C-alpha positions in Angstrom: -62.7 31.5 344.4 -64.1 35.0 344.6 -67.7 33.8 344.5 -66.8 31.3 347.1 -65.5 34.0 349.5 -68.4 36.2 349.0 -70.9 33.4 349.7 -69.1 32.7 352.8 -68.9 36.4 353.8 -72.9 36.4 353.2 -73.3 33.4 355.3 -71.2 35.0 358.1 -73.1 38.2 358.0 -76.4 36.3 358.2 -75.7 34.1 360.9 -75.3 35.0 364.3 -73.4 32.0 365.3 -70.8 30.5 362.7 -69.4 26.9 363.1 -65.7 26.9 364.0 -65.0 24.6 361.1 -66.5 26.8 358.4 -64.9 29.9 359.9 -61.5 28.3 359.6 -62.1 27.4 356.2 -63.1 30.9 355.5 -59.9 32.1 357.1 -57.9 29.7 355.0 -59.4 30.9 351.9 -58.7 34.4 352.7 -55.1 33.7 353.4 -54.7 32.1 350.0 -56.4 35.2 348.6 -53.9 37.5 350.5 -51.0 35.3 349.3 -51.9 35.4 345.5 -52.6 39.4 345.9 -49.1 39.7 347.3 -47.7 37.9 344.5 -49.5 40.0 341.8 -48.4 43.2 343.6 -44.9 41.8 343.6 -45.3 41.3 339.7 -46.3 44.9 339.3 -43.5 46.1 341.1 -41.2 43.8 338.9 -43.1 45.4 335.6 -42.4 49.0 336.9 -38.7 48.2 337.5 -38.4 46.4 334.2 -39.8 49.7 332.6 -37.2 52.0 334.4 -34.4 49.2 333.5 -35.6 49.8 329.9 -35.4 53.3 329.9 -32.0 53.1 331.7 -30.6 50.9 329.1 -32.2 52.9 326.1 -30.5 56.0 327.7 -27.0 54.1 328.0 -27.3 53.2 324.3 -27.6 56.6 323.5 -24.5 57.4 325.4 -22.5 54.7 323.8 -23.6 56.1 320.3 -22.2 59.6 321.3 -19.1 58.1 322.6 -18.7 55.9 319.3 -18.9 58.9 317.1 -16.6 60.8 319.2 -14.0 58.1 318.9 -14.7 57.4 315.1 -14.3 61.5 314.7 -10.8 61.2 316.5 -9.8 58.3 314.5 -10.8 60.0 311.3 -8.5 63.0 312.2 -5.7 60.8 313.0 -6.3 59.1 309.7 -6.2 62.4 307.9 -3.2 63.6 309.7 -1.2 60.6 308.8 -2.3 60.5 305.3 -1.1 64.3 305.0 2.2 63.0 306.4 2.2 60.2 304.2 1.7 62.5 301.3 4.7 64.9 302.4 7.2 61.9 302.6 6.2 60.9 299.2 7.0 64.2 298.2 10.3 64.3 300.0 10.9 60.8 298.5 10.4 62.1 295.0 12.5 65.1 295.6 15.2 62.6 297.1 15.1 60.7 294.2 15.9 63.5 291.9 18.7 64.7 294.1 20.1 61.4 294.0 20.1 61.1 290.3 21.7 64.5 290.1 24.5 63.9 292.8 25.2 60.2 291.7 27.8 61.4 289.4 29.5 63.8 292.0 31.1 60.8 293.9 30.5 57.6 295.8 30.6 58.8 299.2 27.8 61.2 298.6 25.8 58.5 296.7 26.3 56.0 299.6 24.6 58.9 301.9 22.1 59.7 299.9 21.1 56.0 299.3 21.0 55.5 303.3 18.8 58.5 303.3 16.6 57.2 300.8 16.3 53.9 302.5 15.4 55.3 305.8 13.0 57.5 304.1 11.5 54.4 302.6 11.3 52.4 305.9 9.4 55.5 307.5 7.0 55.3 304.5 6.4 51.7 305.0 5.7 52.2 308.8 3.4 55.0 307.9 1.6 52.8 305.5 1.1 50.1 307.9 -0.1 52.5 310.6 -2.5 54.0 308.0 -3.8 50.6 307.1 -4.4 49.7 311.2 -6.2 53.1 311.6 -8.3 52.3 308.3 -9.4 49.1 309.7 -10.1 50.3 313.3 -12.2 53.0 311.5 -14.2 50.7 309.8 -14.7 48.5 312.6 -16.0 51.7 314.6 -18.2 52.7 311.9 -19.7 49.2 311.9 -20.3 49.3 315.4 -21.6 53.0 315.3 -24.2 51.7 312.4 -25.3 48.9 314.6 -26.0 51.0 317.6 -27.7 53.8 315.5 -29.9 51.1 314.1 -30.8 49.8 317.5 -31.5 53.3 318.9 -33.7 53.9 315.8 -35.7 50.6 316.5 -35.9 51.6 320.2 -37.2 55.2 319.5 -39.6 53.9 316.9 -41.0 51.3 319.4 -41.3 53.7 322.2 -43.0 56.3 320.1 -45.3 53.4 318.8 -46.1 52.5 322.4 -46.5 56.2 323.4 -48.9 56.8 320.4 -50.8 53.6 321.3 -51.2 54.7 324.9 -52.4 58.3 323.7 -54.7 56.8 321.4 -56.3 54.4 324.4 -56.4 57.3 326.8 -58.5 59.2 324.4 -60.9 56.0 323.8 -61.0 55.9 327.6 -61.9 59.4 328.1 -64.6 59.6 325.6 -66.3 56.3 326.9 -66.4 57.7 330.4 -66.8 61.6 329.6 -70.6 61.1 331.1 -68.9 60.3 334.5 -66.3 62.9 334.9 -68.3 65.3 337.0 -69.2 62.2 339.3 -66.0 61.5 340.9 -64.1 59.9 337.9 -61.0 61.2 336.1 -58.5 59.9 333.7 -55.0 60.6 333.5 -51.4 59.5 331.7 -48.6 59.3 333.8 -45.3 57.6 333.0 -46.7 55.7 330.2 -49.5 54.7 331.9 -53.2 55.5 331.9 -54.8 55.7 335.5 -58.6 55.8 335.7 -59.6 57.0 339.3 -63.0 56.5 340.5 -64.0 58.0 343.9 -65.8 55.5 346.3 -69.1 57.6 346.2 -69.7 56.5 342.5 -69.1 52.8 343.2 -70.0 51.9 346.8 -72.0 52.8 349.8 -70.2 53.7 353.0 -68.3 50.5 354.1 -69.9 48.4 351.4 -68.3 46.1 348.7 -71.2 46.0 346.4 -71.0 48.3 343.5 -73.9 50.4 342.7 -75.7 50.7 339.4 -74.1 54.0 338.2 -70.5 52.6 339.0 -71.2 49.7 337.3 -72.3 51.4 334.2 -69.0 53.2 334.3 -67.2 50.0 334.7 -68.7 48.3 332.1 -68.0 51.1 329.6 -64.3 50.9 330.5 -64.2 47.0 330.0 -65.7 47.5 326.7 -62.8 49.6 325.7 -60.3 47.3 327.0 -61.5 44.0 326.0 -60.1 44.5 322.3 -56.8 45.6 324.0 -54.8 42.4 324.0 -51.2 44.0 324.7 -52.1 45.6 328.1 -52.1 44.9 331.5 -54.5 46.1 334.1 -54.1 46.5 337.8 -57.2 47.4 340.0 -56.3 48.9 343.1 -58.5 49.6 346.3 -58.1 52.4 348.5 -59.4 53.4 351.8 -59.4 56.7 354.1 -57.7 56.6 357.6 -61.1 55.8 359.5 -60.6 52.4 361.3 -63.0 49.4 360.8 -63.8 47.8 364.1 -66.6 44.9 363.8 -66.9 41.3 363.9 -67.9 40.8 360.3 -66.2 41.0 357.1 -64.5 43.4 356.1 -62.7 43.6 359.3 -60.0 46.1 358.4 -59.0 48.8 355.8 -56.8 46.4 354.0 -59.8 43.6 353.6 -61.9 46.5 352.4 -59.7 47.8 349.8 -59.1 44.2 348.4 -62.7 43.2 348.3 -63.5 46.5 346.6 -60.9 45.8 343.9 -62.0 42.4 343.4 -65.6 43.4 343.0 -64.5 45.7 340.3 -62.7 43.2 338.4 -65.9 40.8 338.7 -68.2 43.4 337.2 -65.4 44.0 334.4 -65.2 40.2 333.6 -69.2 39.6 333.8 -69.7 42.5 331.3 -67.1 42.0 328.8 -64.7 39.6 326.9 -61.7 41.0 328.7 -58.8 38.4 329.0 -58.8 37.9 332.9 -54.9 37.1 332.4 -54.5 40.8 331.8 -56.2 41.7 335.1 -55.0 42.0 338.8 -56.6 43.1 342.0 -54.6 44.6 344.8 -55.4 46.5 348.0 -53.6 49.4 349.2 -55.6 50.2 352.5 -55.3 53.9 353.6 -51.3 54.0 352.9 -51.5 56.0 349.6 -53.6 58.9 349.9 -54.0 61.4 347.2 -55.0 64.3 349.4 -54.4 63.9 353.4 -56.9 66.6 354.0 -59.7 65.1 352.2 -60.8 61.6 353.1 -63.4 61.3 350.4 -60.8 61.6 347.8 -58.7 58.9 349.2 -61.6 56.3 349.2 -61.2 55.4 345.5 -60.6 52.7 343.0 -57.6 53.1 340.7 -57.4 51.3 337.6 -54.2 51.3 336.3 -53.7 50.5 332.3 -50.0 49.6 331.6 -48.6 48.8 328.1 -46.9 45.4 327.8 -43.2 45.8 327.7 -41.8 42.2 326.6 -41.0 43.5 323.0 -39.0 46.4 324.4 -37.1 44.1 326.7 -36.6 41.6 323.9 -35.0 44.3 321.7 -32.8 45.6 324.4 -31.7 42.2 325.3 -30.6 41.2 321.7 
């Protein structure tokens, strides 16, 4: 579809007069492209929201572990307290039995009183034993829940650590591959678990153009070769413009269109020069509305390639 749109654009630029039907066809195809881009942008926002949700669930699990540990400690203390009372009651019972044996000969009235006291103490001991058994059972249940939560937290921590290490290694590989371009308007950063490769427009495009120049093409080819072996990534290519308005009859007719066409041009270069899976790529246009430096237009005219880890494995672990 991209080549069809590019061909149509070329015809429009070379022709002084375009038949209405062809022009309408072009507008219709451009509308479909815009709808696809909107869908991809929505998916990207959903992925970012999912990542935030996964982090929130991970923190909530940690809080639950702390709460369970606190409850387990409280139950353990109650258990020890009742056990001490139980031991004391056993001592009292033994003392009463001794006294009972001594006083049984002194009279039936005293014997009856001691018997009643002994029965009451035995009932109290039985009640304490039942209470102790209940607390032991609850403690075991809490310990089982705690063990399960701790295991899940360990698994989450290990998975997050693995993702972070993989991201750091990939950033290093990307930086090494693009180090020859870093003084030419190219930067590589890691933010919020994602890798941001930012290329100023001067490295890629002429003024108002959507055709990538040779030096910029070399940088994109090097990046694509690094990413083609990474099957667990999602790559978003964002086009950004400055605030200068475009006013002409040929395409691109607006900063929105210019930013989208530049993003798709970058993806075309990456796909044509590597084995990267097209399903991992998405093109988006941001127009002029996400500047990095409001005082320097040249920095705002850029392409940002955002490389994100696939979070499906994290989501499945948290959902279990």
